[in-house]
KOLGU-4560 file (N, C-alpha, C; in nm, 3 decimals, padded with zeros to 5 digits):
<recs>
<n_xx: 08.444 n_yy: 03.981 n_zz: -02.979 ca_xx: 08.300 ca_yy: 03.997 ca_zz: -02.972 c_xx: 08.251 c_yy: 03.924 c_zz: -02.847 mol: A seq: 1 type: MET>
<n_xx: 08.148 n_yy: 03.981 n_zz: -02.784 ca_xx: 08.086 ca_yy: 03.916 ca_zz: -02.669 c_xx: 07.937 c_yy: 03.897 c_zz: -02.697 mol: A seq: 2 type: ILE>
<n_xx: 07.877 n_yy: 03.805 n_zz: -02.622 ca_xx: 07.732 ca_yy: 03.791 ca_zz: -02.626 c_xx: 07.680 c_yy: 03.807 c_zz: -02.484 mol: A seq: 3 type: CYS>
<n_xx: 07.559 n_yy: 03.858 n_zz: -02.477 ca_xx: 07.493 ca_yy: 03.882 ca_zz: -02.349 c_xx: 07.360 c_yy: 03.809 c_zz: -02.354 mol: A seq: 4 type: VAL>
<n_xx: 07.332 n_yy: 03.730 n_zz: -02.250 ca_xx: 07.205 ca_yy: 03.659 ca_zz: -02.239 c_xx: 07.122 c_yy: 03.722 c_zz: -02.129 mol: A seq: 5 type: LEU>
<n_xx: 07.000 n_yy: 03.761 n_zz: -02.162 ca_xx: 06.913 ca_yy: 03.829 ca_zz: -02.067 c_xx: 06.778 c_yy: 03.758 c_zz: -02.063 mol: A seq: 6 type: ILE>
<n_xx: 06.731 n_yy: 03.731 n_zz: -01.942 ca_xx: 06.601 ca_yy: 03.666 ca_zz: -01.925 c_xx: 06.494 c_yy: 03.769 c_zz: -01.890 mol: A seq: 7 type: GLU>
<n_xx: 06.377 n_yy: 03.748 n_zz: -01.948 ca_xx: 06.261 ca_yy: 03.833 ca_zz: -01.923 c_xx: 06.144 c_yy: 03.744 c_zz: -01.883 mol: A seq: 8 type: PHE>
<n_xx: 06.083 n_yy: 03.772 n_zz: -01.770 ca_xx: 05.962 ca_yy: 03.701 ca_zz: -01.729 c_xx: 05.847 c_yy: 03.802 c_zz: -01.743 mol: A seq: 9 type: ILE>
<n_xx: 05.759 n_yy: 03.774 n_zz: -01.839 ca_xx: 05.656 ca_yy: 03.869 ca_zz: -01.879 c_xx: 05.526 c_yy: 03.841 c_zz: -01.803 mol: A seq: 10 type: VAL>
<n_xx: 05.461 n_yy: 03.948 n_zz: -01.763 ca_xx: 05.331 ca_yy: 03.937 ca_zz: -01.696 c_xx: 05.231 c_yy: 03.869 c_zz: -01.790 mol: A seq: 11 type: LYS>
<n_xx: 05.145 n_yy: 03.783 n_zz: -01.736 ca_xx: 05.043 ca_yy: 03.719 ca_zz: -01.820 c_xx: 04.959 c_yy: 03.824 c_zz: -01.893 mol: A seq: 12 type: PRO>
<n_xx: 04.936 n_yy: 03.799 n_zz: -02.021 ca_xx: 04.857 ca_yy: 03.889 ca_zz: -02.103 c_xx: 04.934 c_yy: 04.007 c_zz: -02.160 mol: A seq: 13 type: GLY>
<n_xx: 05.062 n_yy: 04.020 n_zz: -02.126 ca_xx: 05.144 ca_yy: 04.133 ca_zz: -02.171 c_xx: 05.245 c_yy: 04.093 c_zz: -02.279 mol: A seq: 14 type: GLN>
<n_xx: 05.233 n_yy: 03.971 n_zz: -02.332 ca_xx: 05.333 ca_yy: 03.920 ca_zz: -02.424 c_xx: 05.349 c_yy: 04.005 c_zz: -02.549 mol: A seq: 15 type: GLU>
<n_xx: 05.240 n_yy: 04.041 n_zz: -02.612 ca_xx: 05.248 ca_yy: 04.123 ca_zz: -02.734 c_xx: 05.309 c_yy: 04.259 c_zz: -02.706 mol: A seq: 16 type: ASP>
<n_xx: 05.268 n_yy: 04.320 n_zz: -02.595 ca_xx: 05.323 ca_yy: 04.450 ca_zz: -02.557 c_xx: 05.473 c_yy: 04.438 c_zz: -02.529 mol: A seq: 17 type: GLU>
<n_xx: 05.512 n_yy: 04.330 n_zz: -02.461 ca_xx: 05.654 ca_yy: 04.310 ca_zz: -02.432 c_xx: 05.736 c_yy: 04.298 c_zz: -02.561 mol: A seq: 18 type: PHE>
<n_xx: 05.692 n_yy: 04.214 n_zz: -02.652 ca_xx: 05.768 ca_yy: 04.193 ca_zz: -02.776 c_xx: 05.782 c_yy: 04.324 c_zz: -02.853 mol: A seq: 19 type: VAL>
<n_xx: 05.676 n_yy: 04.402 n_zz: -02.860 ca_xx: 05.683 ca_yy: 04.530 ca_zz: -02.929 c_xx: 05.778 c_yy: 04.627 c_zz: -02.859 mol: A seq: 20 type: GLU>
<n_xx: 05.769 n_yy: 04.633 n_zz: -02.726 ca_xx: 05.856 ca_yy: 04.723 ca_zz: -02.649 c_xx: 06.002 c_yy: 04.678 c_zz: -02.657 mol: A seq: 21 type: ALA>
<n_xx: 06.027 n_yy: 04.545 n_zz: -02.646 ca_xx: 06.163 ca_yy: 04.492 ca_zz: -02.658 c_xx: 06.221 c_yy: 04.527 c_zz: -02.794 mol: A seq: 22 type: TRP>
<n_xx: 06.141 n_yy: 04.510 n_zz: -02.898 ca_xx: 06.186 ca_yy: 04.539 ca_zz: -03.035 c_xx: 06.224 c_yy: 04.685 c_zz: -03.049 mol: A seq: 23 type: THR>
<n_xx: 06.140 n_yy: 04.775 n_zz: -03.001 ca_xx: 06.169 ca_yy: 04.918 ca_zz: -03.012 c_xx: 06.294 c_yy: 04.956 c_zz: -02.934 mol: A seq: 24 type: ASP>
<n_xx: 06.308 n_yy: 04.904 n_zz: -02.811 ca_xx: 06.425 ca_yy: 04.934 ca_zz: -02.730 c_xx: 06.551 c_yy: 04.876 c_zz: -02.793 mol: A seq: 25 type: LEU>
<n_xx: 06.544 n_yy: 04.755 n_zz: -02.844 ca_xx: 06.661 ca_yy: 04.691 ca_zz: -02.905 c_xx: 06.705 c_yy: 04.766 c_zz: -03.030 mol: A seq: 26 type: THR>
<n_xx: 06.610 n_yy: 04.812 n_zz: -03.109 ca_xx: 06.646 ca_yy: 04.892 ca_zz: -03.228 c_xx: 06.715 c_yy: 05.022 c_zz: -03.187 mol: A seq: 27 type: ARG>
<n_xx: 06.666 n_yy: 05.084 n_zz: -03.081 ca_xx: 06.727 ca_yy: 05.207 ca_zz: -03.032 c_xx: 06.870 c_yy: 05.180 c_zz: -02.986 mol: A seq: 28 type: TYR>
<n_xx: 06.888 n_yy: 05.074 n_zz: -02.910 ca_xx: 07.022 ca_yy: 05.039 ca_zz: -02.860 c_xx: 07.116 c_yy: 05.011 c_zz: -02.977 mol: A seq: 29 type: ILE>
<n_xx: 07.071 n_yy: 04.936 n_zz: -03.074 ca_xx: 07.156 ca_yy: 04.905 ca_zz: -03.190 c_xx: 07.195 c_yy: 05.031 c_zz: -03.266 mol: A seq: 30 type: ARG>
<n_xx: 07.100 n_yy: 05.121 n_zz: -03.284 ca_xx: 07.126 ca_yy: 05.243 ca_zz: -03.361 c_xx: 07.213 c_yy: 05.343 c_zz: -03.287 mol: A seq: 31 type: ALA>
<n_xx: 07.212 n_yy: 05.339 n_zz: -03.154 ca_xx: 07.278 ca_yy: 05.444 ca_zz: -03.077 c_xx: 07.399 c_yy: 05.403 c_zz: -02.994 mol: A seq: 32 type: ASN>
<n_xx: 07.416 n_yy: 05.273 n_zz: -02.968 ca_xx: 07.520 ca_yy: 05.233 ca_zz: -02.873 c_xx: 07.617 c_yy: 05.127 c_zz: -02.923 mol: A seq: 33 type: PHE>
<n_xx: 07.608 n_yy: 05.088 n_zz: -03.049 ca_xx: 07.708 ca_yy: 04.998 ca_zz: -03.104 c_xx: 07.681 c_yy: 04.850 c_zz: -03.091 mol: A seq: 34 type: GLY>
<n_xx: 07.563 n_yy: 04.811 n_zz: -03.048 ca_xx: 07.528 ca_yy: 04.669 ca_zz: -03.045 c_xx: 07.530 c_yy: 04.613 c_zz: -03.187 mol: A seq: 35 type: SER>
<n_xx: 07.564 n_yy: 04.486 n_zz: -03.199 ca_xx: 07.563 ca_yy: 04.421 ca_zz: -03.330 c_xx: 07.427 c_yy: 04.359 c_zz: -03.358 mol: A seq: 36 type: ARG>
<n_xx: 07.333 n_yy: 04.373 n_zz: -03.266 ca_xx: 07.199 ca_yy: 04.320 ca_zz: -03.285 c_xx: 07.165 c_yy: 04.216 c_zz: -03.180 mol: A seq: 37 type: GLY>
<n_xx: 07.043 n_yy: 04.167 n_zz: -03.189 ca_xx: 06.993 ca_yy: 04.077 ca_zz: -03.086 c_xx: 06.886 c_yy: 03.986 c_zz: -03.144 mol: A seq: 38 type: SER>
<n_xx: 06.866 n_yy: 03.875 n_zz: -03.077 ca_xx: 06.757 ca_yy: 03.784 ca_zz: -03.108 c_xx: 06.679 c_yy: 03.762 c_zz: -02.980 mol: A seq: 39 type: ARG>
<n_xx: 06.548 n_yy: 03.744 n_zz: -02.994 ca_xx: 06.463 ca_yy: 03.717 ca_zz: -02.879 c_xx: 06.404 c_yy: 03.578 c_zz: -02.896 mol: A seq: 40 type: LEU>
<n_xx: 06.418 n_yy: 03.497 n_zz: -02.792 ca_xx: 06.367 ca_yy: 03.360 ca_zz: -02.794 c_xx: 06.255 c_yy: 03.346 c_zz: -02.692 mol: A seq: 41 type: HIS>
<n_xx: 06.151 n_yy: 03.272 n_zz: -02.728 ca_xx: 06.037 ca_yy: 03.251 ca_zz: -02.639 c_xx: 06.043 c_yy: 03.109 c_zz: -02.585 mol: A seq: 42 type: HIS>
<n_xx: 06.047 n_yy: 03.097 n_zz: -02.453 ca_xx: 06.056 ca_yy: 02.965 ca_zz: -02.390 c_xx: 05.923 c_yy: 02.914 c_zz: -02.339 mol: A seq: 43 type: GLY>
<n_xx: 05.814 n_yy: 02.985 n_zz: -02.365 ca_xx: 05.683 ca_yy: 02.944 ca_zz: -02.315 c_xx: 05.658 c_yy: 03.000 c_zz: -02.176 mol: A seq: 44 type: GLY>
<n_xx: 05.531 n_yy: 03.001 n_zz: -02.138 ca_xx: 05.490 ca_yy: 03.042 ca_zz: -02.004 c_xx: 05.545 c_yy: 03.178 c_zz: -01.963 mol: A seq: 45 type: GLU>
<n_xx: 05.552 n_yy: 03.273 n_zz: -02.055 ca_xx: 05.595 ca_yy: 03.408 ca_zz: -02.023 c_xx: 05.745 c_yy: 03.429 c_zz: -02.014 mol: A seq: 46 type: GLY>
<n_xx: 05.823 n_yy: 03.326 n_zz: -02.045 ca_xx: 05.970 ca_yy: 03.336 ca_zz: -02.036 c_xx: 06.029 c_yy: 03.362 c_zz: -02.174 mol: A seq: 47 type: ARG>
<n_xx: 06.111 n_yy: 03.467 n_zz: -02.180 ca_xx: 06.183 ca_yy: 03.503 ca_zz: -02.301 c_xx: 06.331 c_yy: 03.518 c_zz: -02.265 mol: A seq: 48 type: TYR>
<n_xx: 06.418 n_yy: 03.487 n_zz: -02.361 ca_xx: 06.560 ca_yy: 03.509 ca_zz: -02.343 c_xx: 06.611 c_yy: 03.585 c_zz: -02.464 mol: A seq: 49 type: VAL>
<n_xx: 06.679 n_yy: 03.696 n_zz: -02.438 ca_xx: 06.741 ca_yy: 03.774 ca_zz: -02.544 c_xx: 06.888 c_yy: 03.740 c_zz: -02.554 mol: A seq: 50 type: GLY>
<n_xx: 06.934 n_yy: 03.730 n_zz: -02.677 ca_xx: 07.076 ca_yy: 03.704 ca_zz: -02.706 c_xx: 07.124 c_yy: 03.824 c_zz: -02.785 mol: A seq: 51 type: TYR>
<n_xx: 07.217 n_yy: 03.898 n_zz: -02.730 ca_xx: 07.268 ca_yy: 04.018 ca_zz: -02.797 c_xx: 07.418 c_yy: 04.004 c_zz: -02.821 mol: A seq: 52 type: ALA>
<n_xx: 07.464 n_yy: 04.052 n_zz: -02.936 ca_xx: 07.607 ca_yy: 04.053 ca_zz: -02.964 c_xx: 07.657 c_yy: 04.196 c_zz: -02.957 mol: A seq: 53 type: GLN>
<n_xx: 07.777 n_yy: 04.209 n_zz: -02.901 ca_xx: 07.845 ca_yy: 04.338 ca_zz: -02.888 c_xx: 07.987 c_yy: 04.321 c_zz: -02.940 mol: A seq: 54 type: TRP>
<n_xx: 08.046 n_yy: 04.425 n_zz: -02.997 ca_xx: 08.182 ca_yy: 04.412 ca_zz: -03.049 c_xx: 08.284 c_yy: 04.382 c_zz: -02.940 mol: A seq: 55 type: PRO>
<n_xx: 08.259 n_yy: 04.432 n_zz: -02.816 ca_xx: 08.352 ca_yy: 04.408 ca_zz: -02.706 c_xx: 08.282 c_yy: 04.444 c_zz: -02.574 mol: A seq: 56 type: ASP>
<n_xx: 08.343 n_yy: 04.405 n_zz: -02.464 ca_xx: 08.284 ca_yy: 04.429 ca_zz: -02.332 c_xx: 08.273 c_yy: 04.578 c_zz: -02.300 mol: A seq: 57 type: ALA>
<n_xx: 08.370 n_yy: 04.658 n_zz: -02.343 ca_xx: 08.367 ca_yy: 04.801 ca_zz: -02.316 c_xx: 08.247 c_yy: 04.868 c_zz: -02.382 mol: A seq: 58 type: GLN>
<n_xx: 08.219 n_yy: 04.833 n_zz: -02.505 ca_xx: 08.104 ca_yy: 04.892 ca_zz: -02.575 c_xx: 07.975 c_yy: 04.856 c_zz: -02.502 mol: A seq: 59 type: THR>
<n_xx: 07.964 n_yy: 04.732 n_zz: -02.457 ca_xx: 07.845 ca_yy: 04.691 ca_zz: -02.382 c_xx: 07.836 c_yy: 04.765 c_zz: -02.249 mol: A seq: 60 type: HIS>
<n_xx: 07.947 n_yy: 04.777 n_zz: -02.180 ca_xx: 07.949 ca_yy: 04.840 ca_zz: -02.047 c_xx: 07.910 c_yy: 04.987 c_zz: -02.052 mol: A seq: 61 type: ALA>
<n_xx: 07.940 n_yy: 05.055 n_zz: -02.161 ca_xx: 07.911 ca_yy: 05.197 ca_zz: -02.170 c_xx: 07.781 c_yy: 05.227 c_zz: -02.245 mol: A seq: 62 type: THR>
<n_xx: 07.708 n_yy: 05.123 n_zz: -02.285 ca_xx: 07.581 ca_yy: 05.143 ca_zz: -02.356 c_xx: 07.477 c_yy: 05.204 c_zz: -02.264 mol: A seq: 63 type: ALA>
<n_xx: 07.392 n_yy: 05.283 n_zz: -02.322 ca_xx: 07.285 ca_yy: 05.347 ca_zz: -02.245 c_xx: 07.316 c_yy: 05.494 c_zz: -02.226 mol: A seq: 64 type: GLY>
<n_xx: 07.213 n_yy: 05.568 n_zz: -02.204 ca_xx: 07.229 ca_yy: 05.710 ca_zz: -02.177 c_xx: 07.113 c_yy: 05.756 c_zz: -02.090 mol: A seq: 65 type: ASP>
<n_xx: 07.108 n_yy: 05.881 n_zz: -02.061 ca_xx: 07.004 ca_yy: 05.934 ca_zz: -01.975 c_xx: 06.902 c_yy: 06.014 c_zz: -02.055 mol: A seq: 66 type: ASP>
<n_xx: 06.893 n_yy: 05.985 n_zz: -02.184 ca_xx: 06.798 ca_yy: 06.060 ca_zz: -02.267 c_xx: 06.654 c_yy: 06.021 c_zz: -02.231 mol: A seq: 67 type: SER>
<n_xx: 06.564 n_yy: 06.111 n_zz: -02.255 ca_xx: 06.422 ca_yy: 06.085 ca_zz: -02.229 c_xx: 06.373 c_yy: 05.968 c_zz: -02.312 mol: A seq: 68 type: ALA>
<n_xx: 06.418 n_yy: 05.957 n_zz: -02.435 ca_xx: 06.373 ca_yy: 05.849 ca_zz: -02.523 c_xx: 06.420 c_yy: 05.713 c_zz: -02.472 mol: A seq: 69 type: GLU>
<n_xx: 06.545 n_yy: 05.703 n_zz: -02.432 ca_xx: 06.598 ca_yy: 05.577 ca_zz: -02.379 c_xx: 06.522 c_yy: 05.537 c_zz: -02.252 mol: A seq: 70 type: TYR>
<n_xx: 06.503 n_yy: 05.631 n_zz: -02.161 ca_xx: 06.429 ca_yy: 05.602 ca_zz: -02.038 c_xx: 06.286 c_yy: 05.559 c_zz: -02.069 mol: A seq: 71 type: ARG>
<n_xx: 06.222 n_yy: 05.627 n_zz: -02.162 ca_xx: 06.084 ca_yy: 05.593 ca_zz: -02.199 c_xx: 06.075 c_yy: 05.451 c_zz: -02.253 mol: A seq: 72 type: ARG>
<n_xx: 06.167 n_yy: 05.415 n_zz: -02.342 ca_xx: 06.166 ca_yy: 05.281 ca_zz: -02.401 c_xx: 06.191 c_yy: 05.173 c_zz: -02.296 mol: A seq: 73 type: LEU>
<n_xx: 06.287 n_yy: 05.196 n_zz: -02.206 ca_xx: 06.315 ca_yy: 05.099 ca_zz: -02.099 c_xx: 06.196 c_yy: 05.084 c_zz: -02.005 mol: A seq: 74 type: ARG>
<n_xx: 06.138 n_yy: 05.196 n_zz: -01.965 ca_xx: 06.024 ca_yy: 05.191 ca_zz: -01.874 c_xx: 05.906 c_yy: 05.120 c_zz: -01.937 mol: A seq: 75 type: GLU>
<n_xx: 05.884 n_yy: 05.144 n_zz: -02.066 ca_xx: 05.774 ca_yy: 05.078 ca_zz: -02.137 c_xx: 05.793 c_yy: 04.926 c_zz: -02.137 mol: A seq: 76 type: ARG>
<n_xx: 05.915 n_yy: 04.880 n_zz: -02.165 ca_xx: 05.941 ca_yy: 04.737 ca_zz: -02.164 c_xx: 05.932 c_yy: 04.681 c_zz: -02.021 mol: A seq: 77 type: MET>
<n_xx: 05.997 n_yy: 04.748 n_zz: -01.926 ca_xx: 05.998 ca_yy: 04.698 ca_zz: -01.788 c_xx: 05.858 c_yy: 04.690 c_zz: -01.728 mol: A seq: 78 type: ASN>
<n_xx: 05.766 n_yy: 04.772 n_zz: -01.773 ca_xx: 05.629 ca_yy: 04.770 ca_zz: -01.722 c_xx: 05.559 c_yy: 04.639 c_zz: -01.756 mol: A seq: 79 type: ALA>
<n_xx: 05.608 n_yy: 04.566 n_zz: -01.855 ca_xx: 05.546 ca_yy: 04.438 ca_zz: -01.894 c_xx: 05.607 c_yy: 04.320 c_zz: -01.818 mol: A seq: 80 type: THR>
<n_xx: 05.710 n_yy: 04.344 n_zz: -01.737 ca_xx: 05.783 ca_yy: 04.235 ca_zz: -01.673 c_xx: 05.737 c_yy: 04.210 c_zz: -01.530 mol: A seq: 81 type: LEU>
<n_xx: 05.738 n_yy: 04.083 n_zz: -01.490 ca_xx: 05.694 ca_yy: 04.043 ca_zz: -01.356 c_xx: 05.766 c_yy: 04.121 c_zz: -01.246 mol: A seq: 82 type: GLU>
<n_xx: 05.897 n_yy: 04.128 n_zz: -01.251 ca_xx: 05.974 ca_yy: 04.196 ca_zz: -01.146 c_xx: 06.005 c_yy: 04.340 c_zz: -01.182 mol: A seq: 83 type: LYS>
<n_xx: 05.955 n_yy: 04.386 n_zz: -01.295 ca_xx: 05.983 ca_yy: 04.522 ca_zz: -01.338 c_xx: 06.120 c_yy: 04.541 c_zz: -01.397 mol: A seq: 84 type: GLY>
<n_xx: 06.193 n_yy: 04.431 n_zz: -01.415 ca_xx: 06.326 ca_yy: 04.437 ca_zz: -01.474 c_xx: 06.366 c_yy: 04.300 c_zz: -01.527 mol: A seq: 85 type: GLU>
<n_xx: 06.465 n_yy: 04.301 n_zz: -01.612 ca_xx: 06.518 ca_yy: 04.177 ca_zz: -01.668 c_xx: 06.629 c_yy: 04.123 c_zz: -01.579 mol: A seq: 86 type: SER>
<n_xx: 06.675 n_yy: 04.001 n_zz: -01.612 ca_xx: 06.783 ca_yy: 03.937 ca_zz: -01.536 c_xx: 06.897 c_yy: 03.904 c_zz: -01.630 mol: A seq: 87 type: THR>
<n_xx: 07.016 n_yy: 03.953 n_zz: -01.601 ca_xx: 07.134 ca_yy: 03.917 ca_zz: -01.679 c_xx: 07.172 c_yy: 03.774 c_zz: -01.644 mol: A seq: 88 type: LEU>
<n_xx: 07.169 n_yy: 03.685 n_zz: -01.744 ca_xx: 07.204 ca_yy: 03.545 ca_zz: -01.721 c_xx: 07.353 c_yy: 03.521 c_zz: -01.737 mol: A seq: 89 type: LEU>
<n_xx: 07.412 n_yy: 03.583 n_zz: -01.837 ca_xx: 07.555 ca_yy: 03.562 ca_zz: -01.860 c_xx: 07.606 c_yy: 03.661 c_zz: -01.963 mol: A seq: 90 type: ASP>
<n_xx: 07.737 n_yy: 03.679 n_zz: -01.960 ca_xx: 07.808 ca_yy: 03.761 ca_zz: -02.059 c_xx: 07.934 c_yy: 03.682 c_zz: -02.093 mol: A seq: 91 type: LYS>
<n_xx: 07.951 n_yy: 03.649 n_zz: -02.220 ca_xx: 08.060 ca_yy: 03.559 ca_zz: -02.260 c_xx: 08.128 c_yy: 03.609 c_zz: -02.386 mol: A seq: 92 type: MET>
<n_xx: 08.254 n_yy: 03.572 n_zz: -02.400 ca_xx: 08.324 ca_yy: 03.594 ca_zz: -02.526 c_xx: 08.272 c_yy: 03.494 c_zz: -02.629 mol: A seq: 93 type: ASP>
<n_xx: 08.264 n_yy: 03.538 n_zz: -02.754 ca_xx: 08.224 ca_yy: 03.448 ca_zz: -02.862 c_xx: 08.348 c_yy: 03.373 c_zz: -02.908 mol: A seq: 94 type: VAL>
<n_xx: 08.344 n_yy: 03.240 n_zz: -02.904 ca_xx: 08.457 ca_yy: 03.157 ca_zz: -02.946 c_xx: 08.450 c_yy: 03.127 c_zz: -03.095 mol: A seq: 95 type: ALA>
<n_xx: 08.330 n_yy: 03.092 n_zz: -03.143 ca_xx: 08.307 ca_yy: 03.062 ca_zz: -03.285 c_xx: 08.169 c_yy: 03.115 c_zz: -03.318 mol: A seq: 96 type: VAL>
<n_xx: 08.156 n_yy: 03.182 n_zz: -03.431 ca_xx: 08.027 ca_yy: 03.239 ca_zz: -03.472 c_xx: 07.986 c_yy: 03.178 c_zz: -03.605 mol: A seq: 97 type: ASP>
<n_xx: 07.884 n_yy: 03.091 n_zz: -03.600 ca_xx: 07.832 ca_yy: 03.028 ca_zz: -03.722 c_xx: 07.687 c_yy: 03.067 c_zz: -03.749 mol: A seq: 98 type: LEU>
<n_xx: 07.639 n_yy: 03.173 n_zz: -03.682 ca_xx: 07.503 ca_yy: 03.220 ca_zz: -03.708 c_xx: 07.497 c_yy: 03.283 c_zz: -03.846 mol: A seq: 99 type: LEU>
<n_xx: 07.390 n_yy: 03.258 n_zz: -03.915 ca_xx: 07.366 ca_yy: 03.320 ca_zz: -04.045 c_xx: 07.330 c_yy: 03.466 c_zz: -04.021 mol: A seq: 100 type: ASP>
<n_xx: 07.397 n_yy: 03.557 n_zz: -04.085 ca_xx: 07.369 ca_yy: 03.699 ca_zz: -04.064 c_xx: 07.238 c_yy: 03.741 c_zz: -04.127 mol: A seq: 101 type: SER>
<n_xx: 07.182 n_yy: 03.659 n_zz: -04.214 ca_xx: 07.052 ca_yy: 03.686 ca_zz: -04.277 c_xx: 06.964 c_yy: 03.563 c_zz: -04.261 mol: A seq: 102 type: ASP>
<n_xx: 06.898 n_yy: 03.547 n_zz: -04.143 ca_xx: 06.822 ca_yy: 03.426 ca_zz: -04.116 c_xx: 06.700 c_yy: 03.408 c_zz: -04.205 mol: A seq: 103 type: PRO>
<n_xx: 06.660 n_yy: 03.510 n_zz: -04.278 ca_xx: 06.542 ca_yy: 03.496 ca_zz: -04.366 c_xx: 06.580 c_yy: 03.413 c_zz: -04.481 mol: A seq: 104 type: ALA>
</recs>
C-alpha cells in the first residue's frame, strides 16, 4: 500500500467550495480508480493537505481518465486553488497502518 500527500492552497473565500469539490472528486476517484480513500486536513490560512491511500503505485499511476465527468470535477476543484492546481508533496510506501478504518 502507498500513501500520497497533496497540498492545496485555496483562494480566500473559496474554502467551502473547495471542500465540496474535493469531496466530490475524491468520491469519484475512489469509486472508479481503486483508491482506498482519502482524508483532508486543514492547516489554516487556506492550506489543506490530502492524504490518500492506494493499494499500490501502479494503481495510483494509472488513475484518472478523460471522461467529461472526471474533467468537470477536476476543473471545479482546481478553480478554487491559488495556482489552479495542487502540489504533490510525497508518495510513500506504508510501513505500518494503525489508522482506525471507522473514525466516527
